[in-house]
MIDOSE-1310 file (N, C-alpha, C; in nm, 2 decimals, decimal comma, always signed):
residues 288
mget	+9,93/+1,69/+7,12/+9,89/+1,63/+6,99/+9,95/+1,71/+6,88; +9,94/+1,85/+6,89/+9,99/+1,93/+6,78/+10,14/+1,92/+6,77; +10,21/+1,91/+6,89/+10,36/+1,89/+6,89/+10,40/+1,76/+6,83; +10,33/+1,65/+6,86/+10,36/+1,52/+6,81/+10,34/+1,52/+6,65
lgql	+10,23/+1,58/+6,61/+10,21/+1,59/+6,46/+10,31/+1,67/+6,40; +10,36/+1,78/+6,46/+10,46/+1,87/+6,40/+10,60/+1,79/+6,40; +10,63/+1,71/+6,50/+10,75/+1,63/+6,49/+10,75/+1,53/+6,38; +10,63/+1,46/+6,36/+10,62/+1,36/+6,25/+10,63/+1,43/+6,12
tssf	+10,57/+1,55/+6,10/+10,58/+1,62/+5,98/+10,73/+1,66/+5,95; +10,80/+1,71/+6,05/+10,93/+1,76/+6,03/+11,03/+1,65/+6,00; +11,00/+1,53/+6,05/+11,09/+1,41/+6,03/+11,06/+1,33/+5,91; +10,94/+1,37/+5,84/+10,90/+1,29/+5,72/+10,98/+1,33/+5,60
rpsd	+11,03/+1,23/+5,53/+11,12/+1,26/+5,41/+11,05/+1,21/+5,29; +11,08/+1,26/+5,17/+11,02/+1,21/+5,04/+11,04/+1,06/+5,02; +11,16/+1,01/+5,07/+11,18/+0,87/+5,06/+11,09/+0,79/+5,14; +11,04/+0,84/+5,25/+10,94/+0,77/+5,33/+10,81/+0,75/+5,26
lldi	+10,77/+0,85/+5,18/+10,65/+0,84/+5,10/+10,66/+0,73/+4,99; +10,78/+0,73/+4,93/+10,81/+0,62/+4,83/+10,81/+0,48/+4,90; +10,87/+0,48/+5,02/+10,87/+0,35/+5,09/+10,73/+0,30/+5,12; +10,64/+0,39/+5,17/+10,51/+0,35/+5,20/+10,43/+0,31/+5,08
tiva	+10,45/+0,38/+4,97/+10,38/+0,35/+4,84/+10,42/+0,21/+4,79; +10,55/+0,18/+4,80/+10,59/+0,05/+4,75/+10,53/-0,06/+4,84; +10,53/-0,05/+4,97/+10,47/-0,15/+5,06/+10,32/-0,16/+5,03; +10,25/-0,05/+5,02/+10,11/-0,05/+4,99/+10,08/-0,12/+4,86
flvy	+10,16/-0,09/+4,76/+10,14/-0,16/+4,63/+10,16/-0,31/+4,64; +10,27/-0,35/+4,71/+10,29/-0,49/+4,73/+10,18/-0,56/+4,80; +10,13/-0,50/+4,90/+10,02/-0,56/+4,98/+9,89/-0,57/+4,89; +9,87/-0,46/+4,81/+9,75/-0,46/+4,72/+9,76/-0,57/+4,62
rlvl	+9,88/-0,59/+4,56/+9,90/-0,70/+4,46/+9,89/-0,83/+4,52; +9,94/-0,85/+4,65/+9,92/-0,97/+4,72/+9,78/-1,01/+4,74; +9,70/-0,91/+4,78/+9,56/-0,94/+4,81/+9,49/-0,97/+4,68; +9,52/-0,91/+4,57/+9,46/-0,94/+4,44/+9,50/-1,08/+4,40
likg	+9,62/-1,12/+4,43/+9,67/-1,25/+4,39/+9,60/-1,36/+4,46; +9,57/-1,35/+4,59/+9,51/-1,45/+4,67/+9,36/-1,44/+4,69; +9,31/-1,33/+4,63/+9,16/-1,31/+4,65/+9,08/-1,43/+4,59; +8,99/-1,49/+4,66/+8,91/-1,59/+4,61/+8,98/-1,73/+4,60
tram	+9,10/-1,74/+4,66/+9,17/-1,87/+4,66/+9,17/-1,93/+4,80; +9,23/-2,05/+4,81/+9,24/-2,12/+4,94/+9,33/-2,04/+5,03; +9,43/-1,97/+4,97/+9,53/-1,89/+5,05/+9,45/-1,79/+5,13; +9,35/-1,72/+5,08/+9,27/-1,62/+5,15/+9,21/-1,69/+5,27
qmlt	+9,15/-1,81/+5,26/+9,09/-1,88/+5,37/+9,19/-1,91/+5,48; +9,31/-1,96/+5,43/+9,42/-1,99/+5,53/+9,47/-1,87/+5,60; +9,48/-1,76/+5,53/+9,52/-1,63/+5,59/+9,42/-1,58/+5,69; +9,29/-1,60/+5,66/+9,18/-1,57/+5,75/+9,20/-1,66/+5,88
glgi	+9,23/-1,78/+5,86/+9,25/-1,87/+5,98/+9,36/-1,83/+6,06; +9,48/-1,79/+6,00/+9,59/-1,74/+6,08/+9,55/-1,61/+6,15; +9,47/-1,53/+6,09/+9,43/-1,40/+6,15/+9,34/-1,43/+6,28; +9,26/-1,53/+6,27/+9,17/-1,57/+6,38/+9,26/-1,62/+6,50
lgig	+9,36/-1,70/+6,46/+9,46/-1,75/+6,56/+9,53/-1,64/+6,63; +9,57/-1,54/+6,55/+9,64/-1,42/+6,60/+9,55/-1,34/+6,70; +9,42/-1,33/+6,67/+9,33/-1,27/+6,76/+9,32/-1,35/+6,89; +9,31/-1,48/+6,87/+9,31/-1,57/+6,99/+9,43/-1,56/+7,08
ffvs	+9,55/-1,54/+7,01/+9,67/-1,52/+7,09/+9,66/-1,39/+7,17; +9,61/-1,28/+7,11/+9,60/-1,15/+7,18/+9,50/-1,16/+7,30; +9,38/-1,23/+7,27/+9,28/-1,24/+7,37/+9,33/-1,32/+7,49; +9,40/-1,44/+7,46/+9,45/-1,52/+7,57/+9,55/-1,45/+7,65
stfe	+9,63/-1,36/+7,59/+9,72/-1,28/+7,67/+9,65/-1,18/+7,76; +9,55/-1,11/+7,70/+9,48/-1,01/+7,77/+9,40/-1,06/+7,89; +9,34/-1,18/+7,87/+9,25/-1,23/+7,98/+9,33/-1,34/+8,06; +9,46/-1,35/+8,04/+9,54/-1,45/+8,11/+9,49/-1,59/+8,11
lftt	+9,46/-1,63/+7,98/+9,43/-1,77/+7,96/+9,56/-1,85/+7,93; +9,63/-1,89/+8,04/+9,77/-1,93/+8,03/+9,79/-2,05/+7,94; +9,70/-2,15/+7,95/+9,72/-2,27/+7,86/+9,70/-2,24/+7,72; +9,60/-2,17/+7,68/+9,57/-2,13/+7,54/+9,68/-2,04/+7,49
hwvl	+9,73/-1,95/+7,57/+9,84/-1,86/+7,53/+9,97/-1,94/+7,51; +9,99/-2,04/+7,60/+10,11/-2,12/+7,58/+10,11/-2,20/+7,45; +10,00/-2,26/+7,42/+9,98/-2,34/+7,29/+10,00/-2,25/+7,17; +9,94/-2,13/+7,17/+9,94/-2,04/+7,06/+10,08/-1,98/+7,04
syff	+10,15/-1,96/+7,15/+10,29/-1,90/+7,15/+10,38/-2,00/+7,08; +10,37/-2,13/+7,11/+10,45/-2,23/+7,05/+10,42/-2,24/+6,90; +10,29/-2,22/+6,86/+10,25/-2,22/+6,72/+10,32/-2,11/+6,65; +10,31/-1,99/+6,70/+10,37/-1,87/+6,64/+10,52/-1,86/+6,64
dyli	+10,58/-1,94/+6,73/+10,73/-1,95/+6,72/+10,78/-2,01/+6,59; +10,70/-2,10/+6,53/+10,73/-2,16/+6,40/+10,65/-2,10/+6,29; +10,61/-1,98/+6,30/+10,52/-1,92/+6,20/+10,58/-1,91/+6,06; +10,71/-1,88/+6,05/+10,77/-1,87/+5,92/+10,77/-2,00/+5,85
livv	+10,80/-2,11/+5,92/+10,80/-2,24/+5,86/+10,66/-2,29/+5,82; +10,56/-2,25/+5,91/+10,42/-2,29/+5,88/+10,37/-2,22/+5,76; +10,41/-2,09/+5,74/+10,37/-2,01/+5,63/+10,42/-2,07/+5,50; +10,55/-2,11/+5,50/+10,62/-2,17/+5,38/+10,55/-2,30/+5,34
vlfq	+10,51/-2,38/+5,44/+10,45/-2,51/+5,41/+10,31/-2,49/+5,36; +10,23/-2,40/+5,43/+10,09/-2,38/+5,39/+10,08/-2,31/+5,25; +10,17/-2,21/+5,23/+10,15/-2,13/+5,11/+10,25/-2,16/+5,00; +10,31/-2,28/+5,00/+10,42/-2,30/+4,90/+10,37/-2,28/+4,76
ddlr	+10,25/-2,33/+4,73/+10,20/-2,32/+4,59/+10,17/-2,17/+4,56; +10,12/-2,10/+4,65/+10,08/-1,96/+4,63/+10,21/-1,87/+4,62; +10,31/-1,91/+4,70/+10,44/-1,84/+4,69/+10,50/-1,86/+4,56; +10,50/-1,98/+4,51/+10,55/-2,01/+4,38/+10,48/-1,94/+4,27
kalt	+10,35/-1,93/+4,28/+10,27/-1,86/+4,18/+10,30/-1,71/+4,19; +10,32/-1,65/+4,31/+10,35/-1,51/+4,32/+10,48/-1,48/+4,26; +10,58/-1,56/+4,28/+10,72/-1,54/+4,23/+10,71/-1,55/+4,08; +10,63/-1,64/+4,03/+10,61/-1,66/+3,88/+10,56/-1,53/+3,82
hvgk	+10,46/-1,47/+3,89/+10,40/-1,35/+3,84/+10,50/-1,23/+3,84; +10,58/-1,23/+3,94/+10,69/-1,12/+3,95/+10,79/-1,14/+3,84; +10,82/-1,27/+3,80/+10,92/-1,29/+3,70/+10,87/-1,31/+3,56; +10,74/-1,26/+3,54/+10,69/-1,27/+3,40/+10,77/-1,19/+3,30
npff	+10,78/-1,25/+3,18/+10,85/-1,18/+3,07/+10,79/-1,05/+3,04; +10,86/-0,94/+3,06/+10,80/-0,81/+3,03/+10,81/-0,76/+2,89; +10,88/-0,84/+2,81/+10,90/-0,80/+2,67/+10,79/-0,86/+2,58; +10,78/-0,80/+2,46/+10,68/-0,85/+2,37/+10,72/-0,98/+2,31
asts	+10,63/-1,06/+2,27/+10,66/-1,18/+2,20/+10,72/-1,16/+2,06; +10,80/-1,25/+2,02/+10,87/-1,23/+1,89/+10,78/-1,26/+1,77; +10,66/-1,32/+1,79/+10,57/-1,36/+1,68/+10,49/-1,24/+1,64; +10,45/-1,23/+1,51/+10,37/-1,13/+1,45/+10,23/-1,15/+1,47
seee	+10,14/-1,05/+1,45/+10,00/-1,06/+1,46/+9,95/-1,16/+1,36; +10,01/-1,16/+1,24/+9,96/-1,25/+1,13/+9,98/-1,40/+1,17; +10,10/-1,43/+1,23/+10,12/-1,56/+1,28/+10,03/-1,60/+1,39; +10,00/-1,51/+1,48/+9,91/-1,54/+1,59/+9,77/-1,56/+1,54
ramv	+9,73/-1,48/+1,45/+9,59/-1,50/+1,39/+9,58/-1,63/+1,32; +9,68/-1,67/+1,25/+9,68/-1,80/+1,18/+9,68/-1,91/+1,28; +9,76/-1,90/+1,39/+9,76/-2,00/+1,49/+9,62/-2,02/+1,55; +9,56/-1,90/+1,59/+9,43/-1,91/+1,65/+9,33/-1,98/+1,56
deva	+9,33/-1,95/+1,43/+9,23/-2,01/+1,34/+9,26/-2,16/+1,32; +9,38/-2,20/+1,32/+9,42/-2,34/+1,31/+9,37/-2,42/+1,43; +9,40/-2,36/+1,55/+9,36/-2,42/+1,67/+9,21/-2,44/+1,68; +9,14/-2,33/+1,64/+8,99/-2,33/+1,65/+8,93/-2,44/+1,55
raas	+8,99/-2,44/+1,43/+8,95/-2,54/+1,33/+8,97/-2,68/+1,38; +9,09/-2,71/+1,44/+9,12/-2,84/+1,49/+9,03/-2,88/+1,60; +9,01/-2,79/+1,70/+8,92/-2,82/+1,81/+8,78/-2,85/+1,77; +8,73/-2,78/+1,67/+8,60/-2,80/+1,62/+8,58/-2,94/+1,56
qlah	+8,68/-2,98/+1,48/+8,68/-3,11/+1,41/+8,70/-3,22/+1,52; +8,78/-3,20/+1,62/+8,80/-3,30/+1,72/+8,68/-3,32/+1,80; +8,61/-3,20/+1,83/+8,48/-3,21/+1,91/+8,38/-3,28/+1,83; +8,37/-3,26/+1,70/+8,27/-3,32/+1,61/+8,29/-3,47/+1,61
drvg	+8,42/-3,52/+1,61/+8,45/-3,66/+1,60/+8,47/-3,72/+1,74; +8,44/-3,64/+1,84/+8,45/-3,69/+1,98/+8,59/-3,75/+2,01; +8,69/-3,67/+1,98/+8,83/-3,70/+2,01/+8,88/-3,60/+2,12; +8,92/-3,65/+2,23/+8,97/-3,57/+2,34/+9,10/-3,50/+2,30
aliv	+9,11/-3,37/+2,35/+9,23/-3,30/+2,32/+9,26/-3,19/+2,43; +9,38/-3,16/+2,45/+9,43/-3,06/+2,54/+9,54/-2,97/+2,48; +9,50/-2,85/+2,44/+9,60/-2,76/+2,38/+9,62/-2,64/+2,46; +9,75/-2,63/+2,50/+9,79/-2,52/+2,60/+9,86/-2,41/+2,52
iere	+9,82/-2,29/+2,53/+9,88/-2,17/+2,46/+9,96/-2,09/+2,57; +10,09/-2,09/+2,55/+10,17/-2,01/+2,65/+10,16/-1,86/+2,62; +10,16/-1,79/+2,74/+10,15/-1,64/+2,73/+10,28/-1,59/+2,79; +10,27/-1,52/+2,90/+10,39/-1,45/+2,96/+10,46/-1,55/+3,05
tglk	+10,39/-1,64/+3,12/+10,46/-1,73/+3,21/+10,52/-1,85/+3,13; +10,64/-1,87/+3,15/+10,71/-1,98/+3,07/+10,66/-2,12/+3,12; +10,66/-2,21/+3,02/+10,61/-2,35/+3,05/+10,71/-2,45/+3,02; +10,84/-2,41/+3,03/+10,95/-2,50/+3,00/+10,95/-2,63/+3,08
nfld	+10,91/-2,62/+3,21/+10,91/-2,74/+3,30/+10,81/-2,84/+3,24; +10,70/-2,80/+3,18/+10,60/-2,89/+3,13/+10,64/-2,94/+2,99; +10,71/-2,85/+2,91/+10,76/-2,89/+2,78/+10,86/-3,01/+2,79; +10,94/-3,01/+2,90/+11,04/-3,11/+2,91/+10,98/-3,25/+2,94
tgsr	+10,85/-3,25/+2,98/+10,78/-3,38/+3,01/+10,73/-3,45/+2,88; +10,73/-3,38/+2,77/+10,67/-3,43/+2,65/+10,78/-3,45/+2,54; +10,73/-3,47/+2,42/+10,82/-3,48/+2,30/+10,83/-3,35/+2,22; +10,95/-3,31/+2,20/+10,96/-3,18/+2,12/+10,92/-3,20/+1,98
iear	+10,85/-3,10/+1,93/+10,81/-3,10/+1,79/+10,86/-2,98/+1,71; +10,84/-2,86/+1,76/+10,88/-2,73/+1,70/+10,83/-2,73/+1,55; +10,70/-2,73/+1,54/+10,64/-2,72/+1,41/+10,53/-2,61/+1,40; +10,51/-2,57/+1,28/+10,40/-2,46/+1,26/+10,27/-2,52/+1,30
vnse	+10,18/-2,44/+1,36/+10,05/-2,49/+1,41/+9,97/-2,51/+1,28; +9,92/-2,64/+1,28/+9,84/-2,68/+1,16/+9,72/-2,77/+1,22; +9,60/-2,74/+1,17/+9,49/-2,82/+1,22/+9,50/-2,97/+1,20; +9,55/-3,00/+1,08/+9,57/-3,15/+1,05/+9,67/-3,21/+1,14
llys	+9,78/-3,14/+1,17/+9,88/-3,19/+1,26/+9,82/-3,21/+1,40; +9,75/-3,11/+1,45/+9,69/-3,12/+1,58/+9,59/-3,24/+1,58; +9,51/-3,26/+1,48/+9,42/-3,37/+1,48/+9,49/-3,50/+1,48; +9,60/-3,51/+1,41/+9,68/-3,64/+1,40/+9,74/-3,67/+1,54
ifnn	+9,78/-3,56/+1,61/+9,85/-3,58/+1,74/+9,75/-3,64/+1,84; +9,62/-3,60/+1,84/+9,52/-3,64/+1,93/+9,44/-3,76/+1,89; +9,47/-3,81/+1,76/+9,41/-3,93/+1,72/+9,44/-4,04/+1,81; +9,35/-4,13/+1,84/+9,37/-4,23/+1,94/+9,48/-4,33/+1,90
aspl	+9,52/-4,33/+1,77/+9,63/-4,42/+1,73/+9,76/-4,36/+1,75; +9,77/-4,23/+1,78/+9,89/-4,16/+1,80/+9,95/-4,19/+1,94; +10,08/-4,21/+1,95/+10,14/-4,24/+2,09/+10,14/-4,11/+2,17; +10,11/-4,00/+2,12/+10,12/-3,87/+2,19/+9,98/-3,82/+2,23
hdga	+9,88/-3,90/+2,20/+9,74/-3,84/+2,22/+9,70/-3,83/+2,36; +9,77/-3,90/+2,45/+9,73/-3,89/+2,59/+9,77/-3,77/+2,67; +9,87/-3,69/+2,62/+9,92/-3,58/+2,69/+9,86/-3,45/+2,63; +9,93/-3,34/+2,66/+9,88/-3,21/+2,61/+9,98/-3,15/+2,51
viit	+9,93/-3,08/+2,42/+10,01/-3,00/+2,32/+10,04/-2,86/+2,38; +10,16/-2,82/+2,38/+10,19/-2,68/+2,42/+10,24/-2,60/+2,31; +10,18/-2,48/+2,29/+10,21/-2,39/+2,18/+10,28/-2,27/+2,24; +10,40/-2,24/+2,19/+10,48/-2,13/+2,23/+10,52/-2,05/+2,11
nski	+10,51/-1,92/+2,11/+10,55/-1,83/+2,00/+10,48/-1,88/+1,87; +10,35/-1,91/+1,88/+10,27/-1,95/+1,77/+10,32/-2,08/+1,70; +10,39/-2,16/+1,77/+10,44/-2,29/+1,71/+10,41/-2,40/+1,81; +10,39/-2,52/+1,76/+10,37/-2,64/+1,84/+10,51/-2,68/+1,90
aaag	+10,53/-2,65/+2,02/+10,66/-2,67/+2,08/+10,68/-2,82/+2,12; +10,58/-2,88/+2,18/+10,59/-3,02/+2,23/+10,45/-3,08/+2,24; +10,45/-3,21/+2,24/+10,32/-3,29/+2,25/+10,34/-3,40/+2,35; +10,23/-3,45/+2,40/+10,24/-3,56/+2,50/+10,29/-3,51/+2,64
cflp	+10,27/-3,38/+2,67/+10,32/-3,32/+2,79/+10,22/-3,35/+2,91; +10,28/-3,36/+3,03/+10,20/-3,39/+3,15/+10,18/-3,25/+3,22; +10,06/-3,23/+3,27/+10,02/-3,11/+3,33/+9,98/-3,13/+3,48; +10,00/-3,03/+3,57/+9,95/-3,05/+3,71/+9,80/-3,05/+3,71
lskd	+9,75/-3,14/+3,80/+9,60/-3,14/+3,82/+9,56/-3,04/+3,92; +9,43/-2,99/+3,90/+9,38/-2,89/+3,99/+9,37/-2,94/+4,13; +9,40/-2,85/+4,22/+9,39/-2,88/+4,37/+9,27/-2,83/+4,43; +9,18/-2,78/+4,35/+9,05/-2,72/+4,40/+8,96/-2,83/+4,46
pnid	+8,93/-2,83/+4,59/+8,85/-2,94/+4,65/+8,71/-2,93/+4,60; +8,66/-2,82/+4,55/+8,52/-2,80/+4,51/+8,50/-2,83/+4,36; +8,60/-2,89/+4,29/+8,58/-2,91/+4,15/+8,47/-3,01/+4,12; +8,40/-2,99/+4,01/+8,29/-3,08/+3,97/+8,34/-3,22/+3,96
krfg	+8,27/-3,31/+4,03/+8,30/-3,45/+4,03/+8,29/-3,52/+3,90; +8,22/-3,46/+3,81/+8,21/-3,51/+3,67/+8,33/-3,49/+3,59; +8,42/-3,40/+3,63/+8,54/-3,37/+3,55/+8,64/-3,49/+3,56; +8,69/-3,53/+3,45/+8,80/-3,63/+3,45/+8,94/-3,57/+3,45
trhr	+9,04/-3,65/+3,43/+9,18/-3,61/+3,44/+9,21/-3,49/+3,34; +9,15/-3,50/+3,22/+9,18/-3,40/+3,12/+9,13/-3,26/+3,17; +9,01/-3,26/+3,22/+8,95/-3,13/+3,27/+9,03/-3,08/+3,39; +9,07/-3,17/+3,48/+9,15/-3,13/+3,60/+9,29/-3,08/+3,56
aalg	+9,35/-3,14/+3,45/+9,48/-3,09/+3,41/+9,46/-2,95/+3,34; +9,36/-2,93/+3,27/+9,33/-2,79/+3,21/+9,31/-2,69/+3,31; +9,24/-2,72/+3,42/+9,22/-2,63/+3,53/+9,34/-2,60/+3,60; +9,42/-2,71/+3,63/+9,54/-2,70/+3,71/+9,65/-2,61/+3,64
ited	+9,67/-2,63/+3,51/+9,78/-2,55/+3,45/+9,74/-2,40/+3,44; +9,61/-2,37/+3,43/+9,56/-2,23/+3,43/+9,55/-2,17/+3,57; +9,55/-2,25/+3,67/+9,56/-2,20/+3,81/+9,70/-2,16/+3,85; +9,80/-2,23/+3,79/+9,94/-2,21/+3,83/+10,00/-2,11/+3,73
tdai	+9,95/-2,09/+3,61/+10,01/-2,00/+3,51/+9,90/-1,92/+3,45; +9,95/-1,83/+3,36/+9,85/-1,74/+3,28/+9,82/-1,80/+3,15; +9,85/-1,93/+3,13/+9,83/-2,00/+3,00/+9,68/-2,01/+2,97; +9,64/-2,02/+2,84/+9,51/-2,04/+2,80/+9,50/-2,18/+2,74
vvlv	+9,40/-2,26/+2,78/+9,38/-2,40/+2,73/+9,26/-2,41/+2,65; +9,27/-2,48/+2,54/+9,16/-2,53/+2,46/+9,14/-2,67/+2,49; +9,03/-2,71/+2,55/+9,00/-2,84/+2,59/+8,88/-2,90/+2,51; +8,90/-3,02/+2,46/+8,80/-3,09/+2,38/+8,76/-3,21/+2,46
seea	+8,63/-3,22/+2,50/+8,58/-3,33/+2,57/+8,52/-3,44/+2,48; +8,58/-3,56/+2,49/+8,54/-3,66/+2,40/+8,40/-3,72/+2,44; +8,37/-3,71/+2,57/+8,24/-3,76/+2,62/+8,12/-3,67/+2,57; +8,14/-3,54/+2,58/+8,04/-3,45/+2,54/+8,05/-3,40/+2,40
geah	+8,16/-3,42/+2,33/+8,18/-3,38/+2,20/+8,18/-3,22/+2,19; +8,24/-3,16/+2,29/+8,23/-3,01/+2,29/+8,37/-2,95/+2,31; +8,39/-2,83/+2,26/+8,52/-2,76/+2,28/+8,50/-2,65/+2,39; +8,59/-2,65/+2,48/+8,59/-2,55/+2,59/+8,71/-2,47/+2,59
lvkn	+8,70/-2,35/+2,65/+8,81/-2,26/+2,67/+8,84/-2,25/+2,82; +8,96/-2,26/+2,87/+8,99/-2,25/+3,01/+9,10/-2,14/+3,04; +9,07/-2,06/+3,13/+9,16/-1,95/+3,18/+9,14/-1,92/+3,32; +9,25/-1,90/+3,40/+9,24/-1,87/+3,54/+9,15/-1,97/+3,62
grlm	+9,15/-2,10/+3,58/+9,08/-2,20/+3,65/+8,93/-2,19/+3,62; +8,88/-2,13/+3,51/+8,74/-2,12/+3,48/+8,72/-2,17/+3,34; +8,60/-2,23/+3,32/+8,57/-2,29/+3,19/+8,47/-2,20/+3,11; +8,49/-2,18/+2,98/+8,39/-2,13/+2,89/+8,35/-2,24/+2,81
tdls	+8,23/-2,30/+2,82/+8,19/-2,43/+2,77/+8,12/-2,42/+2,64; +8,14/-2,53/+2,56/+8,06/-2,56/+2,44/+8,07/-2,44/+2,34; +8,19/-2,42/+2,28/+8,21/-2,31/+2,19/+8,22/-2,37/+2,05; +8,16/-2,29/+1,95/+8,17/-2,33/+1,81/+8,31/-2,28/+1,76
eeel	+8,34/-2,32/+1,64/+8,47/-2,28/+1,59/+8,48/-2,13/+1,58; +8,38/-2,06/+1,54/+8,38/-1,91/+1,53/+8,39/-1,85/+1,67; +8,32/-1,90/+1,76/+8,33/-1,85/+1,90/+8,46/-1,87/+1,96; +8,52/-1,99/+1,94/+8,65/-2,02/+1,99/+8,76/-1,93/+1,93
srsl	+8,75/-1,91/+1,80/+8,85/-1,82/+1,73/+8,84/-1,68/+1,79; +8,72/-1,62/+1,80/+8,70/-1,49/+1,85/+8,74/-1,47/+2,00; +8,71/-1,57/+2,08/+8,75/-1,56/+2,22/+8,90/-1,57/+2,23; +8,97/-1,66/+2,16/+9,11/-1,66/+2,17/+9,18/-1,53/+2,12
tall	+9,12/-1,48/+2,01/+9,17/-1,35/+1,96/+9,16/-1,24/+2,07; +9,05/-1,24/+2,14/+9,03/-1,13/+2,24/+9,12/-1,16/+2,36; +9,13/-1,29/+2,40/+9,22/-1,32/+2,52/+9,36/-1,30/+2,49; +9,41/-1,32/+2,37/+9,55/-1,30/+2,34/+9,58/-1,16/+2,29
nisr	+9,47/-1,07/+2,29/+9,49/-0,93/+2,25/+9,55/-0,92/+2,11; +9,50/-1,00/+2,02/+9,54/-1,00/+1,88/+9,44/-0,90/+1,80; +9,50/-0,81/+1,73/+9,42/-0,71/+1,66/+9,36/-0,79/+1,54; +9,23/-0,77/+1,52/+9,16/-0,84/+1,41/+9,04/-0,75/+1,37
tnrp	+9,04/-0,69/+1,25/+8,94/-0,59/+1,21/+8,81/-0,66/+1,18; +8,70/-0,59/+1,21/+8,57/-0,63/+1,18/+8,53/-0,77/+1,24; +8,58/-0,80/+1,36/+8,55/-0,93/+1,42/+8,50/-0,91/+1,56; +8,38/-0,85/+1,57/+8,32/-0,83/+1,71/+8,30/-0,95/+1,79
lpkr	+8,31/-0,95/+1,92/+8,29/-1,06/+2,00/+8,14/-1,09/+2,02; +8,10/-1,22/+2,00/+7,96/-1,25/+2,01/+7,90/-1,21/+2,15; +7,77/-1,18/+2,15/+7,71/-1,13/+2,28/+7,72/-1,24/+2,39; +7,70/-1,37/+2,35/+7,70/-1,47/+2,46/+7,84/-1,48/+2,53
lanl	+7,95/-1,44/+2,45/+8,08/-1,44/+2,51/+8,10/-1,32/+2,59; +8,04/-1,21/+2,55/+8,06/-1,08/+2,63/+8,01/-1,09/+2,77; +7,92/-1,18/+2,80/+7,87/-1,20/+2,94/+7,98/-1,25/+3,03; +8,07/-1,33/+2,97/+8,18/-1,39/+3,05/+8,31/-1,31/+3,04
aaif	+8,30/-1,19/+2,97/+8,43/-1,11/+2,95/+8,49/-1,07/+3,08; +8,42/-1,03/+3,17/+8,48/-0,98/+3,30/+8,54/-1,10/+3,37; +8,48/-1,22/+3,37/+8,54/-1,33/+3,44/+8,67/-1,37/+3,38; +8,67/-1,37/+3,24/+8,79/-1,42/+3,17/+8,89/-1,32/+3,15
glsr	+8,86/-1,19/+3,19/+8,96/-1,09/+3,18/+8,99/-1,05/+3,03; +8,89/-1,04/+2,95/+8,91/-1,00/+2,81/+8,96/-0,85/+2,81; +9,02/-0,81/+2,70/+9,07/-0,68/+2,69/+8,96/-0,58/+2,68; +8,98/-0,45/+2,71/+8,88/-0,35/+2,71/+8,83/-0,33/+2,57
nard	+8,91/-0,34/+2,47/+8,87/-0,32/+2,33/+8,77/-0,43/+2,29; +8,80/-0,55/+2,34/+8,71/-0,67/+2,31/+8,58/-0,65/+2,37; +8,58/-0,60/+2,50/+8,45/-0,57/+2,57/+8,37/-0,46/+2,50; +8,44/-0,36/+2,45/+8,37/-0,25/+2,38/+8,30/-0,30/+2,26
kaek	+8,38/-0,38/+2,18/+8,32/-0,44/+2,06/+8,20/-0,53/+2,09; +8,21/-0,60/+2,20/+8,10/-0,69/+2,23/+7,98/-0,61/+2,27; +8,00/-0,50/+2,34/+7,88/-0,42/+2,38/+7,82/-0,35/+2,26; +7,90/-0,31/+2,16/+7,85/-0,24/+2,05/+7,78/-0,33/+1,95
gphg	+7,83/-0,45/+1,94/+7,77/-0,55/+1,85/+7,82/-0,52/+1,71; +7,78/-0,60/+1,61/+7,83/-0,58/+1,47/+7,80/-0,45/+1,41; +7,69/-0,38/+1,46/+7,66/-0,26/+1,39/+7,69/-0,14/+1,48; +7,78/-0,16/+1,59/+7,81/-0,05/+1,68/+7,90/+0,05/+1,62
């Protein structure tokens, strides 16, 4: 035992440590990426089949072993088919833009206030809306499905786009670099089989785009007359203009002085992944 350990120690190189660290980090990131998703369930199923393959070989269950061996002969193809959405999402995360956005904090703050104001008015008038705010993951594929606008974010313009008389009211508005890039865009619907049956197409589209990308969506329900915030496939429901503005500010990591996060939003901070500064402000309150 000592000799074996000595041989391993003598043959161990610094590059081996780097190699192990890289693989461990990739596995860790992969687990974080699929945790709580359908991919984890499918991976568990493949693991159970792998155990069955080993058991059938050990106890000489020839028929079972023959069936499972044919299954694992095409494992790579099966993995690609089963995990195509998750592989695309993983590659998207790897290819995220590592550089800072070209917009200033002032422009972002103005954009947030205009979006919050428009959403509040649309909710009051029971006009449905879907406003997508691009972050690090590019949304060009979805921009191309709508009509290009390239205009400064303005609450009146947003209201006019989603007015029922507008030809663009049926799709989504996508905001990139604090500007309205396009309107009337089509978004992917959520594939979550456990989604609430009460949700319509607009809700499913809001959940779908946030499941595939890191975008933030402001959703206005015409049936309920409420403004919601959607991120990572989760809804923060029935927000006022002030709550919506503060939540967007925290989620987009925009510096804004003397604007603590309301306590009711602090309870959802961990789920939505708000910044540490925002959570600290929320815990301290306005007099912290």
